[in-house]
ZAMARGU-4260 file (C-alpha; in steps of 0.2 Angstrom, whole numbers, plus 5000, padded with zeros to 4 digits):
<rodrens>
0) 4763/5216/5251 | 4755/5229/5261 | 4764/5243/5269 | 4759/5258/5279 | 4773/5271/5281
5) 4779/5275/5298 | 4781/5293/5303 | 4797/5290/5313 | 4814/5297/5310 | 4826/5286/5301
10) 4845/5286/5300 | 4843/5284/5282 | 4856/5279/5269 | 4853/5280/5251 | 4848/5262/5250
15) 4837/5262/5265 | 4820/5263/5254 | 4825/5245/5248 | 4822/5238/5265 | 4804/5241/5263
20) 4797/5225/5253 | 4783/5234/5243 | 4795/5248/5238 | 4808/5235/5233 | 4796/5225/5223
25) 4789/5240/5213 | 4806/5248/5211 | 4811/5232/5202 | 4796/5234/5191 | 4801/5252/5188
30) 4819/5247/5183 | 4814/5233/5172 | 4800/5244/5164 | 4813/5257/5160 | 4825/5245/5153
35) 4810/5239/5142 | 4807/5256/5136 | 4824/5260/5131 | 4826/5243/5122 | 4809/5246/5113
40) 4815/5263/5107 | 4832/5257/5101 | 4824/5242/5092 | 4810/5252/5084 | 4823/5265/5078
45) 4834/5251/5070 | 4819/5242/5063 | 4813/5258/5054 | 4830/5259/5046 | 4827/5242/5038
50) 4810/5247/5032 | 4813/5264/5024 | 4827/5276/5020 | 4817/5291/5024 | 4826/5301/5037
55) 4809/5309/5041 | 4801/5293/5045 | 4816/5287/5055 | 4815/5303/5066 | 4797/5301/5068
60) 4800/5286/5079 | 4806/5297/5093 | 4791/5308/5091 | 4779/5294/5091 | 4786/5287/5107
65) 4786/5304/5117 | 4771/5313/5110 | 4758/5302/5119 | 4766/5307/5136 | 4764/5325/5132
70) 4746/5324/5125 | 4739/5312/5138 | 4748/5318/5154 | 4734/5327/5162 | 4720/5314/5157
75) 4731/5300/5163 | 4735/5309/5179 | 4716/5312/5182 | 4713/5293/5179 | 4726/5288/5191
80) 4719/5299/5205 | 4700/5295/5203 | 4701/5276/5200 | 4710/5261/5209 | 4729/5264/5206
85) 4733/5246/5206 | 4721/5242/5193 | 4726/5256/5182 | 4745/5252/5184 | 4741/5234/5180
90) 4731/5239/5164 | 4746/5250/5159 | 4758/5235/5161 | 4746/5223/5151 | 4744/5237/5138
95) 4763/5238/5136 | 4765/5219/5136 | 4752/5217/5122 | 4760/5230/5112 | 4777/5222/5113
100) 4769/5205/5108 | 4760/5213/5093 | 4776/5221/5087 | 4785/5204/5088 | 4772/5195/5079
105) 4772/5207/5065 | 4790/5205/5063 | 4789/5186/5064 | 4777/5186/5050 | 4786/5199/5040
110) 4770/5210/5040 | 4778/5226/5047 | 4779/5242/5037 | 4785/5260/5042 | 4768/5267/5046
115) 4762/5252/5056 | 4778/5253/5066 | 4775/5271/5069 | 4757/5267/5075 | 4763/5253/5087
120) 4777/5265/5094 | 4763/5278/5097 | 4752/5265/5106 | 4768/5260/5116 | 4769/5278/5121
125) 4751/5278/5127 | 4756/5264/5139 | 4770/5275/5145 | 4759/5290/5147 | 4747/5279/5158
130) 4761/5272/5169 | 4772/5287/5174 | 4759/5297/5184 | 4754/5281/5193 | 4771/5277/5199
135) 4775/5295/5203 | 4759/5295/5214 | 4761/5279/5224 | 4780/5281/5229 | 4776/5293/5244
140) 4764/5280/5250 | 4777/5266/5250 | 4790/5274/5261 | 4791/5285/5276 | 4792/5304/5272
145) 4809/5306/5279 | 4817/5294/5266 | 4806/5299/5251 | 4821/5309/5244 | 4831/5293/5244
150) 4817/5283/5236 | 4816/5296/5222 | 4834/5296/5220 | 4834/5277/5218 | 4820/5279/5205
155) 4832/5291/5195 | 4846/5279/5197 | 4835/5266/5190 | 4831/5277/5175 | 4849/5281/5172
160) 4854/5263/5174 | 4841/5258/5161 | 4848/5271/5150 | 4864/5262/5149 | 4858/5244/5151
165) 4843/5245/5139 | 4852/5252/5123 | 4867/5240/5126 | 4856/5225/5128 | 4846/5230/5113
170) 4861/5233/5102 | 4869/5217/5107 | 4853/5207/5103 | 4850/5216/5087 | 4868/5212/5081
175) 4867/5194/5086 | 4849/5189/5081 | 4839/5204/5075 | 4825/5216/5082 | 4812/5203/5083
180) 4821/5195/5098 | 4822/5212/5107 | 4803/5214/5106 | 4802/5196/5112 | 4813/5199/5127
185) 4803/5215/5130 | 4787/5205/5130 | 4794/5192/5143 | 4801/5206/5155 | 4784/5215/5154
190) 4775/5199/5159 | 4787/5198/5174 | 4781/5216/5179 | 4763/5212/5177 | 4765/5197/5189
195) 4773/5208/5202 | 4760/5222/5201 | 4746/5208/5202 | 4754/5202/5219 | 4754/5220/5226
200) 4741/5221/5240 | 4736/5239/5237 | 4725/5247/5250 | 4713/5258/5240 | 4704/5272/5249
205) 4686/5270/5246 | 4675/5286/5248 | 4657/5286/5252 | 4655/5300/5239 | 4653/5297/5221
210) 4669/5297/5211 | 4676/5313/5203 | 4670/5317/5186 | 4684/5315/5173 | 4684/5333/5166
215) 4682/5340/5183 | 4696/5330/5190 | 4707/5337/5176 | 4702/5355/5180 | 4705/5353/5198
220) 4722/5346/5195 | 4727/5361/5184 | 4719/5373/5196 | 4729/5365/5211 | 4745/5367/5202
225) 4741/5385/5197 | 4735/5391/5214 | 4750/5383/5223 | 4765/5396/5223 | 4777/5382/5227
230) 4771/5370/5214 | 4771/5384/5201 | 4789/5388/5205 | 4794/5370/5204 | 4786/5368/5187
235) 4794/5384/5180 | 4811/5379/5187 | 4809/5362/5179 | 4804/5369/5162 | 4819/5380/5161
240) 4831/5367/5168 | 4826/5354/5154 | 4826/5368/5141 | 4844/5371/5145 | 4851/5354/5149
245) 4843/5345/5135 | 4855/5353/5122 | 4869/5342/5128 | 4859/5326/5127 | 4850/5330/5111
250) 4867/5334/5102 | 4877/5320/5110 | 4876/5310/5094 | 4883/5325/5084 | 4896/5328/5097
255) 4902/5310/5096 | 4902/5309/5077 | 4908/5326/5072 | 4917/5333/5087 | 4927/5318/5091
260) 4926/5309/5074 | 4919/5294/5083 | 4906/5281/5079 | 4892/5272/5089 | 4905/5266/5102
265) 4910/5284/5105 | 4892/5289/5107 | 4889/5274/5119 | 4904/5279/5129 | 4898/5297/5132
270) 4880/5291/5136 | 4886/5278/5148 | 4897/5291/5157 | 4882/5302/5159 | 4872/5288/5167
275) 4887/5282/5178 | 4889/5300/5185 | 4871/5301/5189 | 4871/5284/5198 | 4886/5288/5208
280) 4879/5305/5213 | 4862/5298/5217 | 4870/5287/5230 | 4877/5303/5238 | 4862/5314/5238
285) 4856/5310/5256 | 4873/5317/5262 | 4872/5333/5251 | 4854/5336/5257 | 4860/5335/5275
290) 4871/5350/5272 | 4863/5360/5258 | 4845/5368/5256 | 4835/5362/5241 | 4837/5378/5232
295) 4856/5379/5235 | 4858/5361/5228 | 4848/5366/5212 | 4859/5382/5210 | 4876/5373/5213
300) 4870/5358/5202 | 4866/5370/5188 | 4882/5379/5189 | 4892/5363/5188 | 4881/5357/5174
305) 4885/5373/5163 | 4903/5372/5167 | 4905/5353/5163 | 4894/5354/5147 | 4905/5368/5140
310) 4920/5357/5145 | 4914/5342/5135 | 4914/5352/5118 | 4931/5360/5123 | 4939/5345/5129
315) 4955/5340/5118 | 4951/5321/5119 | 4937/5309/5122 | 4943/5303/5139 | 4943/5320/5147
320) 4926/5323/5139 | 4920/5306/5146 | 4925/5312/5164 | 4916/5328/5161 | 4901/5319/5155
325) 4901/5310/5172 | 4901/5327/5181 | 4886/5332/5170 | 4877/5316/5175 | 4880/5320/5193
330) 4874/5338/5192 | 4859/5333/5181 | 4853/5321/5194 | 4856/5333/5208 | 4845/5346/5200
335) 4832/5334/5193 | 4830/5324/5209 | 4828/5340/5220 | 4815/5346/5209 | 4805/5330/5208
340) 4806/5328/5227 | 4800/5345/5230 | 4785/5342/5218 | 4781/5326/5227 | 4781/5334/5244
345) 4771/5349/5238 | 4756/5338/5233 | 4743/5329/5244 | 4739/5312/5240 | 4722/5315/5232
350) 4729/5326/5218 | 4747/5319/5217 | 4746/5309/5200 | 4738/5325/5192 | 4751/5336/5199
355) 4765/5325/5194 | 4758/5323/5177 | 4758/5342/5175 | 4776/5343/5182 | 4781/5330/5169
360) 4773/5339/5155 | 4783/5355/5160 | 4799/5345/5159 | 4795/5337/5142 | 4789/5354/5136
365) 4806/5362/5141 | 4815/5347/5134 | 4806/5348/5117 | 4808/5367/5115 | 4826/5366/5121
370) 4831/5352/5108 | 4823/5362/5094 | 4832/5379/5099 | 4849/5371/5102 | 4848/5360/5087
375) 4844/5375/5076 | 4859/5385/5083 | 4870/5369/5081 | 4865/5368/5062 | 4868/5387/5059
380) 4884/5390/5070 | 4890/5373/5075 | 4888/5361/5090 | 4902/5370/5101 | 4893/5387/5099
385) 4876/5379/5103 | 4882/5370/5119 | 4891/5386/5125 | 4875/5396/5121 | 4865/5384/5132
390) 4877/5386/5146 | 4876/5405/5145 | 4857/5404/5145 | 4858/5393/5161 | 4868/5406/5170
395) 4857/5420/5164 | 4842/5411/5170 | 4850/5408/5187 | 4853/5427/5189 | 4836/5432/5184
400) 4826/5420/5194 | 4838/5420/5209 | 4824/5427/5220 | 4811/5414/5215 | 4818/5400/5226
405) 4808/5385/5230 | 4813/5387/5249 | 4803/5404/5249 | 4787/5394/5249 | 4787/5383/5265
410) 4780/5365/5264 | 4762/5363/5270 | 4756/5350/5282 | 4744/5339/5273 | 4740/5329/5288
415) 4721/5326/5287 | 4710/5334/5302 | 4692/5335/5305 | 4685/5352/5300 | 4676/5363/5312
420) 4660/5365/5303 | 4650/5351/5294 | 4636/5354/5281 | 4619/5347/5287 | 4609/5343/5271
425) 4593/5333/5270 | 4596/5314/5268 | 4589/5314/5250 | 4600/5327/5244 | 4606/5324/5226
430) 4625/5322/5226 | 4625/5329/5208 | 4615/5344/5212 | 4623/5360/5208 | 4631/5372/5206
435) 4633/5375/5225 | 4637/5392/5232 | 4643/5395/5250 | 4644/5411/5259 | 4652/5415/5275
440) 4649/5432/5284 | 4663/5440/5294 | 4663/5456/5305 | 4680/5464/5306 | 4687/5478/5316
445) 4690/5493/5304 | 4708/5494/5310 | 4711/5476/5305 | 4703/5476/5288 | 4719/5476/5278
450) 4726/5461/5288 | 4710/5452/5286 | 4711/5454/5267 | 4729/5447/5267 | 4723/5432/5277
455) 4708/5430/5264 | 4720/5430/5250 | 4728/5414/5257 | 4710/5407/5259 | 4706/5410/5241
460) 4721/5400/5235 | 4716/5386/5247 | 4697/5386/5241 | 4702/5385/5223 | 4715/5371/5226
465) 4701/5361/5234 | 4691/5362/5218 | 4680/5378/5220 | 4675/5385/5203 | 4676/5403/5208
470) 4679/5414/5224 | 4675/5432/5229 | 4676/5443/5244 | 4663/5456/5245 | 4663/5472/5256
475) 4646/5476/5263 | 4644/5495/5259 | 4630/5497/5271 | 4639/5489/5286 | 4657/5495/5288
480) 4668/5480/5293 | 4656/5467/5286 | 4663/5455/5273 | 4655/5441/5264 | 4666/5427/5257
485) 4658/5418/5242 | 4664/5402/5233 | 4656/5390/5221 | 4658/5371/5218 | 4651/5362/5203
490) 4641/5349/5213 | 4636/5345/5231 | 4648/5330/5230 | 4662/5341/5225 | 4659/5352/5239
495) 4658/5338/5252 | 4675/5331/5245 | 4684/5347/5252 | 4680/5340/5270 | 4689/5324/5266
500) 4704/5335/5260 | 4704/5346/5275 | 4721/5347/5282 | 4731/5355/5297 | 4736/5369/5285
505) 4717/5372/5281 | 4713/5372/5300 | 4727/5385/5303 | 4719/5396/5290 | 4702/5394/5297
510) 4708/5399/5314 | 4717/5414/5306 | 4701/5420/5298 | 4690/5418/5313 | 4703/5428/5323
515) 4698/5443/5314 | 4679/5440/5317 | 4674/5451/5332 | 4655/5446/5333 | 4650/5436/5348
520) 4643/5423/5336 | 4654/5412/5324 | 4654/5418/5306 | 4638/5413/5298 | 4639/5400/5284
525) 4625/5398/5271 | 4625/5385/5258 | 4614/5386/5243 | 4611/5374/5228 | 4605/5380/5211
530) 4588/5376/5207 | 4581/5373/5189 | 4567/5385/5182 | 4556/5384/5167 | 4555/5397/5154
</rodrens>
């Protein structure tokens, strides 16, 4: 199952990514894996109610499930970028399968207690933390770039489908046979996904350079996200969106029980309506993107979401509320998918897993903070007031950040190219030697100094995104118009890695810098490696 995405234009429908065999196989893994995730969460929460009457321990099941994703997001993303992604994906799936098996066996032998259940729920969350950045990183390599938004929409549809199928399946099995059989089915389905991943013929890029250091890889990932104006905007927008929108989802059980005087069936109906709306809208996203810019789609989606969520708590009956929940689901997927697609396209392959992990942490952080804030307001002033307050907050955010549009930062061309200059070091150069300091001398016409500085500001971000520890531009006070650019890498191998990451965009910046250089010789490049001295 190997596939190399073509770079041709497609008349793509929303199901077109499924025509690609590798994507279709791994998408089925994603769908089944998410069904297993929801089944596990429902079964674990129900099993806890039979083990203890403590509301705190019951609530901690959700915390134990989601906390690892927040804590291990960046380390997991770094691992997914620096080692073979198929092997890491396979390890994550085996981890989850083993965890489900252990849970089932403890139930079979009646040896499970509340604290052991929390521990196994936490270790299941570790598997989820490992798996998410891998899948986020590999999707752009499975389909052509022009149908990537449709592929990501299908991933969101899989998530929302699993949100419906998983709890309903788990609930039916628990009612008929017990939680043990949910974990047994989870184990079988997880084994199914392991087999598919094992059959995936992944073509791993093998560099002649030594692998990135783990700590350094995490630093570079965070540095890339911070130095990318577009990525920083996407993360901020994602945090604020989840901060606002999580209020409705977090308070949905209360809305079902207290606002509509319903029961578990009422909650399931509202949750299913949300998922159904997301599935329907997901199939229409390619058409929406053909007529709307990404930022406009996000803005309109947020406006619809604020209006529909307010309508849910003001609706006179459950059926109208269910229709409005479908509208909420449609608006939610429009915004979430637009943000995720933008993040995917903003990240080059070598740092994609790390970048998507940071993006996911932003979403989870916003969701966690929003749930706490809107929950507190609901406790003090009622659920209707809380939902209306979240809607007002969403509209205020739209007003205050209206100038911070994703479209304001154009997409970069990450097509790899051969850089102009190549370092010439001795053959016995130690790859771990460092730090490495590079200096480049420019002679600039005095009338062009300010323009040159603006060009160098772009270069600074580029150098830091490629992994440089620091960057500075010095003005030679004894030679007017002479500037020296300094940047430092941790090791010689880290410095050489930037040449593997050299893109069309980097070449444009290099040509822009050299355009201001007026000396007849090219800018002088000097490379220095730190040497050790004895006291």
